[in-house]
Every structure is written in C-alpha cells, then in structure tokens.
NUNU-677864 format. One line per 3 residues: number of its first residue (from 1); their letters; for each residue z, x, y of N, C-alpha, C, O. Coordinates in nm, 2 decimals. Layout:
<pts>
NUM = a = Z/X/Y/Z/X/Y/Z/X/Y/Z/X/Y ~ ...
</pts>
This chain:
<pts>
1 = mss = -2.77/5.50/-4.44/-2.75/5.63/-4.38/-2.64/5.70/-4.46/-2.54/5.64/-4.50 ~ -2.66/5.82/-4.49/-2.56/5.90/-4.57/-2.46/5.96/-4.48/-2.49/6.00/-4.37 ~ -2.34/5.98/-4.54/-2.23/6.04/-4.46/-2.24/6.19/-4.47/-2.16/6.26/-4.41
4 = grp = -2.33/6.24/-4.56/-2.34/6.38/-4.58/-2.24/6.44/-4.68/-2.25/6.55/-4.72 ~ -2.15/6.35/-4.73/-2.05/6.39/-4.83/-2.11/6.34/-4.97/-2.17/6.24/-4.98 ~ -2.09/6.42/-5.07/-2.13/6.38/-5.20/-2.04/6.26/-5.25/-1.92/6.25/-5.22
7 = arp = -2.10/6.18/-5.33/-2.03/6.06/-5.38/-1.92/6.11/-5.48/-1.95/6.20/-5.56 ~ -1.80/6.06/-5.47/-1.70/6.09/-5.56/-1.71/6.01/-5.69/-1.73/5.89/-5.68 ~ -1.69/6.07/-5.80/-1.69/5.98/-5.93/-1.56/5.90/-5.93/-1.46/5.94/-5.87
10 = pgp = -1.57/5.79/-6.01/-1.45/5.71/-6.02/-1.34/5.79/-6.09/-1.36/5.87/-6.18 ~ -1.22/5.78/-6.04/-1.10/5.85/-6.09/-0.99/5.75/-6.09/-1.01/5.63/-6.08 ~ -0.87/5.80/-6.10/-0.75/5.71/-6.10/-0.75/5.62/-5.98/-0.76/5.67/-5.87
13 = gra = -0.75/5.49/-6.00/-0.75/5.40/-5.89/-0.88/5.37/-5.83/-0.89/5.29/-5.74 ~ -0.99/5.44/-5.88/-1.12/5.41/-5.83/-1.20/5.34/-5.94/-1.19/5.38/-6.05 ~ -1.28/5.25/-5.90/-1.36/5.17/-6.00/-1.51/5.19/-5.97/-1.55/5.20/-5.86
16 = kva = -1.58/5.20/-6.08/-1.73/5.21/-6.07/-1.78/5.07/-6.06/-1.78/4.99/-6.16 ~ -1.83/5.03/-5.94/-1.88/4.90/-5.92/-2.03/4.89/-5.95/-2.08/4.79/-6.00 ~ -2.10/4.99/-5.92/-2.25/4.99/-5.93/-2.29/5.01/-6.07/-2.22/5.08/-6.15
19 = apa = -2.40/4.95/-6.11/-2.47/4.97/-6.24/-2.62/4.96/-6.22/-2.66/4.92/-6.11 ~ -2.69/5.01/-6.32/-2.84/5.00/-6.31/-2.88/4.86/-6.28/-2.82/4.76/-6.32 ~ -3.00/4.84/-6.21/-3.05/4.71/-6.18/-3.05/4.62/-6.30/-3.09/4.66/-6.41
22 = gqv = -3.01/4.50/-6.28/-3.01/4.40/-6.39/-2.89/4.41/-6.48/-2.88/4.33/-6.58 ~ -2.80/4.50/-6.46/-2.68/4.52/-6.55/-2.55/4.51/-6.46/-2.56/4.52/-6.34 ~ -2.45/4.48/-6.53/-2.32/4.47/-6.47/-2.23/4.58/-6.52/-2.23/4.61/-6.64
25 = sey = -2.16/4.65/-6.43/-2.08/4.77/-6.47/-1.96/4.71/-6.55/-1.93/4.60/-6.55 ~ -1.90/4.81/-6.62/-1.78/4.77/-6.70/-1.67/4.71/-6.61/-1.61/4.61/-6.64 ~ -1.65/4.77/-6.49/-1.55/4.72/-6.40/-1.59/4.58/-6.35/-1.50/4.49/-6.35
28 = aaa = -1.71/4.56/-6.31/-1.75/4.42/-6.27/-1.73/4.32/-6.38/-1.69/4.21/-6.36 ~ -1.77/4.36/-6.50/-1.75/4.27/-6.62/-1.60/4.23/-6.64/-1.56/4.12/-6.67 ~ -1.51/4.33/-6.62/-1.37/4.31/-6.63/-1.32/4.22/-6.52/-1.24/4.12/-6.55
31 = vls = -1.36/4.24/-6.40/-1.33/4.15/-6.29/-1.37/4.00/-6.32/-1.29/3.91/-6.31 ~ -1.50/3.99/-6.36/-1.55/3.86/-6.38/-1.48/3.79/-6.50/-1.46/3.67/-6.50 ~ -1.44/3.87/-6.60/-1.36/3.81/-6.71/-1.23/3.76/-6.66/-1.18/3.65/-6.71
34 = vvd = -1.16/3.83/-6.58/-1.03/3.78/-6.53/-1.05/3.66/-6.45/-0.98/3.56/-6.47 ~ -1.15/3.66/-6.36/-1.17/3.54/-6.27/-1.20/3.42/-6.36/-1.16/3.31/-6.33 ~ -1.28/3.44/-6.46/-1.32/3.33/-6.55/-1.20/3.27/-6.62/-1.20/3.15/-6.66
37 = rip = -1.09/3.34/-6.64/-0.97/3.30/-6.71/-0.87/3.23/-6.62/-0.77/3.17/-6.66 ~ -0.89/3.24/-6.48/-0.79/3.17/-6.39/-0.80/3.02/-6.42/-0.91/2.96/-6.40 ~ -0.69/2.96/-6.45/-0.69/2.82/-6.48/-0.72/2.73/-6.36/-0.69/2.77/-6.24
40 = rgr = -0.78/2.61/-6.38/-0.79/2.52/-6.27/-0.66/2.49/-6.21/-0.55/2.49/-6.27 ~ -0.66/2.48/-6.07/-0.53/2.46/-6.00/-0.45/2.58/-5.97/-0.35/2.58/-5.91 ~ -0.50/2.70/-6.01/-0.44/2.83/-5.98/-0.53/2.92/-5.92/-0.66/2.90/-5.92
43 = vms = -0.48/3.03/-5.86/-0.57/3.13/-5.79/-0.51/3.27/-5.81/-0.39/3.28/-5.85 ~ -0.59/3.37/-5.78/-0.54/3.51/-5.77/-0.61/3.56/-5.64/-0.72/3.52/-5.60 ~ -0.54/3.66/-5.58/-0.60/3.73/-5.47/-0.68/3.84/-5.52/-0.68/3.88/-5.64
46 = ygd = -0.77/3.89/-5.43/-0.85/4.01/-5.47/-0.76/4.12/-5.52/-0.79/4.19/-5.62 ~ -0.66/4.15/-5.44/-0.56/4.25/-5.48/-0.49/4.23/-5.61/-0.46/4.32/-5.69 ~ -0.46/4.10/-5.64/-0.39/4.06/-5.76/-0.48/4.10/-5.88/-0.43/4.15/-5.98
49 = iae = -0.61/4.08/-5.87/-0.71/4.11/-5.98/-0.71/4.26/-6.00/-0.71/4.31/-6.11 ~ -0.72/4.34/-5.89/-0.72/4.49/-5.90/-0.59/4.54/-5.97/-0.60/4.62/-6.06 ~ -0.48/4.48/-5.93/-0.35/4.52/-5.99/-0.35/4.48/-6.13/-0.30/4.56/-6.22
52 = ylg = -0.39/4.36/-6.17/-0.39/4.32/-6.31/-0.47/4.41/-6.39/-0.44/4.45/-6.51 ~ -0.59/4.46/-6.34/-0.68/4.55/-6.42/-0.62/4.69/-6.42/-0.66/4.77/-6.50 ~ -0.54/4.72/-6.32/-0.48/4.86/-6.32/-0.58/4.96/-6.26/-0.56/5.08/-6.27
55 = tgs = -0.68/4.91/-6.19/-0.78/5.00/-6.13/-0.85/4.93/-6.02/-0.85/4.80/-6.01 ~ -0.91/5.00/-5.93/-0.98/4.94/-5.82/-0.89/4.90/-5.71/-0.77/4.94/-5.70 ~ -0.94/4.82/-5.62/-0.87/4.77/-5.50/-0.92/4.63/-5.47/-1.02/4.58/-5.53
58 = art = -0.85/4.57/-5.37/-0.90/4.44/-5.33/-1.04/4.45/-5.28/-1.12/4.36/-5.30 ~ -1.08/4.56/-5.21/-1.21/4.58/-5.16/-1.31/4.59/-5.28/-1.42/4.53/-5.27 ~ -1.28/4.66/-5.38/-1.38/4.67/-5.49/-1.40/4.54/-5.57/-1.51/4.51/-5.61
61 = vgv = -1.29/4.46/-5.58/-1.30/4.33/-5.64/-1.39/4.24/-5.55/-1.47/4.17/-5.60 ~ -1.37/4.26/-5.41/-1.45/4.18/-5.32/-1.60/4.22/-5.33/-1.69/4.13/-5.32 ~ -1.63/4.34/-5.36/-1.77/4.38/-5.38/-1.83/4.32/-5.50/-1.94/4.26/-5.50
64 = vmg = -1.75/4.32/-5.61/-1.79/4.25/-5.73/-1.82/4.11/-5.71/-1.92/4.05/-5.75 ~ -1.72/4.04/-5.64/-1.74/3.90/-5.62/-1.85/3.87/-5.53/-1.92/3.76/-5.55 ~ -1.88/3.95/-5.43/-2.00/3.93/-5.35/-2.13/3.94/-5.42/-2.22/3.87/-5.39
67 = rhg = -2.13/4.03/-5.52/-2.26/4.04/-5.60/-2.27/3.95/-5.72/-2.38/3.90/-5.75 ~ -2.16/3.91/-5.78/-2.16/3.84/-5.90/-2.07/3.71/-5.91/-2.07/3.64/-6.01 ~ -2.01/3.68/-5.80/-1.91/3.57/-5.79/-1.97/3.44/-5.83/-1.90/3.35/-5.89
70 = hev = -2.10/3.42/-5.81/-2.16/3.29/-5.85/-2.16/3.26/-6.00/-2.19/3.15/-6.04 ~ -2.13/3.37/-6.08/-2.12/3.35/-6.22/-1.99/3.30/-6.28/-1.98/3.26/-6.39 ~ -1.89/3.29/-6.19/-1.76/3.25/-6.23/-1.70/3.15/-6.12/-1.76/3.13/-6.02
73 = pwq = -1.58/3.09/-6.15/-1.52/3.00/-6.05/-1.47/3.08/-5.93/-1.35/3.10/-5.91 ~ -1.56/3.13/-5.84/-1.53/3.22/-5.73/-1.43/3.17/-5.63/-1.36/3.25/-5.57 ~ -1.42/3.04/-5.62/-1.32/2.98/-5.52/-1.18/3.01/-5.56/-1.09/3.00/-5.47
76 = rvv = -1.15/3.04/-5.68/-1.02/3.07/-5.73/-0.97/3.21/-5.69/-0.86/3.25/-5.72 ~ -1.05/3.29/-5.62/-1.02/3.42/-5.57/-1.01/3.41/-5.42/-1.10/3.38/-5.35 ~ -0.89/3.44/-5.37/-0.86/3.42/-5.23/-0.80/3.54/-5.17/-0.76/3.64/-5.24
79 = lst = -0.79/3.54/-5.04/-0.72/3.65/-4.97/-0.57/3.64/-5.00/-0.52/3.54/-5.04 ~ -0.49/3.75/-4.98/-0.35/3.75/-5.01/-0.27/3.66/-4.92/-0.16/3.61/-4.95 ~ -0.33/3.62/-4.81/-0.27/3.53/-4.71/-0.29/3.38/-4.76/-0.23/3.29/-4.70
82 = gdp = -0.37/3.36/-4.86/-0.40/3.22/-4.91/-0.53/3.17/-4.84/-0.57/3.06/-4.88 ~ -0.59/3.25/-4.75/-0.72/3.20/-4.70/-0.82/3.21/-4.80/-0.82/3.30/-4.89 ~ -0.92/3.11/-4.80/-1.02/3.11/-4.90/-1.12/3.22/-4.88/-1.12/3.29/-4.78
85 = aps = -1.21/3.24/-4.98/-1.32/3.34/-4.97/-1.39/3.33/-4.84/-1.43/3.23/-4.80 ~ -1.39/3.44/-4.76/-1.45/3.44/-4.63/-1.60/3.41/-4.62/-1.65/3.37/-4.52 ~ -1.67/3.42/-4.73/-1.82/3.40/-4.73/-1.85/3.25/-4.72/-1.94/3.21/-4.66
88 = hpd = -1.76/3.16/-4.78/-1.79/3.02/-4.79/-1.65/2.94/-4.78/-1.62/2.87/-4.88 ~ -1.58/2.96/-4.67/-1.44/2.90/-4.67/-1.44/2.75/-4.68/-1.35/2.70/-4.75 ~ -1.53/2.68/-4.62/-1.52/2.53/-4.63/-1.55/2.48/-4.77/-1.48/2.39/-4.82
91 = ear = -1.65/2.54/-4.83/-1.69/2.50/-4.97/-1.57/2.54/-5.06/-1.54/2.46/-5.16 ~ -1.51/2.66/-5.04/-1.40/2.70/-5.13/-1.28/2.60/-5.11/-1.22/2.56/-5.21 ~ -1.25/2.56/-4.99/-1.14/2.47/-4.97/-1.17/2.34/-5.04/-1.08/2.28/-5.11
94 = rll = -1.29/2.29/-5.03/-1.33/2.16/-5.10/-1.31/2.17/-5.25/-1.25/2.08/-5.31 ~ -1.36/2.28/-5.31/-1.34/2.30/-5.45/-1.20/2.32/-5.49/-1.16/2.26/-5.59 ~ -1.12/2.40/-5.42/-0.98/2.42/-5.45/-0.90/2.29/-5.44/-0.82/2.26/-5.53
97 = rae = -0.93/2.21/-5.34/-0.86/2.08/-5.33/-0.89/1.99/-5.44/-0.81/1.91/-5.50 ~ -1.02/1.99/-5.48/-1.07/1.90/-5.59/-1.00/1.95/-5.72/-0.99/1.86/-5.81 ~ -0.97/2.07/-5.74/-0.90/2.12/-5.86/-0.75/2.10/-5.85/-0.68/2.13/-5.95
100 = gvp = -0.70/2.06/-5.74/-0.55/2.03/-5.73/-0.47/2.15/-5.69/-0.35/2.16/-5.72 ~ -0.54/2.26/-5.63/-0.46/2.38/-5.59/-0.37/2.34/-5.48/-0.41/2.28/-5.38 ~ -0.24/2.37/-5.49/-0.14/2.35/-5.38/-0.19/2.42/-5.25/-0.21/2.54/-5.25
103 = mrg = -0.19/2.34/-5.14/-0.24/2.39/-5.01/-0.13/2.37/-4.91/-0.04/2.28/-4.92 ~ -0.13/2.46/-4.81/-0.05/2.44/-4.69/-0.15/2.45/-4.57/-0.19/2.55/-4.53 ~ -0.19/2.33/-4.53/-0.30/2.32/-4.43/-0.43/2.37/-4.49/-0.47/2.32/-4.59
106 = drv = -0.49/2.47/-4.43/-0.62/2.52/-4.48/-0.60/2.64/-4.57/-0.70/2.70/-4.61 ~ -0.48/2.68/-4.60/-0.45/2.79/-4.69/-0.39/2.75/-4.82/-0.33/2.65/-4.83 ~ -0.42/2.83/-4.92/-0.35/2.81/-5.05/-0.21/2.84/-5.04/-0.17/2.94/-4.98
109 = dma = -0.12/2.76/-5.10/0.02/2.79/-5.11/0.04/2.89/-5.22/0.05/2.86/-5.34 ~ 0.04/3.02/-5.18/0.04/3.13/-5.28/0.16/3.13/-5.37/0.16/3.16/-5.49 ~ 0.27/3.09/-5.32/0.40/3.08/-5.39/0.39/2.98/-5.51/0.45/3.00/-5.61
112 = rar = 0.31/2.88/-5.49/0.30/2.78/-5.60/0.17/2.79/-5.68/0.17/2.75/-5.79 ~ 0.07/2.85/-5.62/-0.07/2.85/-5.69/-0.10/2.98/-5.75/-0.19/2.99/-5.84 ~ -0.03/3.09/-5.72/-0.07/3.22/-5.77/-0.06/3.23/-5.92/0.05/3.19/-5.98
115 = wdg = -0.16/3.28/-5.99/-0.16/3.30/-6.14/-0.14/3.44/-6.17/-0.20/3.53/-6.11 ~ -0.05/3.47/-6.26/-0.01/3.62/-6.29/-0.10/3.67/-6.40/-0.08/3.79/-6.44 ~ -0.19/3.60/-6.45/-0.28/3.65/-6.56/-0.22/3.62/-6.70/-0.28/3.66/-6.80
118 = h = -0.11/3.55/-6.71/-0.05/3.53/-6.84/-0.03/3.38/-6.87/0.02/3.34/-6.97
</pts>
C-alpha cells in the first residue's frame, strides 16, 4: 500500500538499499563488506555499522542483513543492547559462543566484544 507520498531519493544520512533484482546496491555491498571483516570473537551493532559507513541507520543495516545476511557471518551483528539478531536468536547465541564472543547471560558483553572497525 502506498502512503501517497513520493519516494525521497537518498540524501545525507539516507542509504539506497534497493537494487534491481539479482543485484546488490552499493550500500548493501558496503554493509556486507564491513560485516565480513568483523573478526571472530567480536561484534558490531547495526548502528555501529551505519556509523562506521557514515550513512544509513541501524534500520537500513537491518534491512540489508535481512535480505543478504546469509552471505556473511550475520551472527556478529547484534542489537546495541547486546541481544543477538532477532530473526534467529538461539542460533546466533550458539554461533557467538562457539566463536568465543564474551557474553553476559544471553547477551553479548558489548564493552568487551564490540569491534570498532580497525
């Protein structure tokens, strides 16, 4: 259903997530590249990735991960609270623990596990 408003083109702080069928947008490719570089035992939040890229938001990163996350170590992208990916939390916890990610109960210990991209 349409909101009746014309779509706004990407601008400062807005990322183009959609691409023609079978292709990945430049923004999606950038997100996937960052996720692919997160080392074992470390994580980034959705918002961390958007901030690192200097564009988009936690939500746009989430859209990319929802569409293409299976192509990268998706479990290394978590909520800012340290909660795992909401789509598959039990599987994410299992994979994170297997990688040695520091945990506090069922959440990632963000103070110890957050990767700054460098």
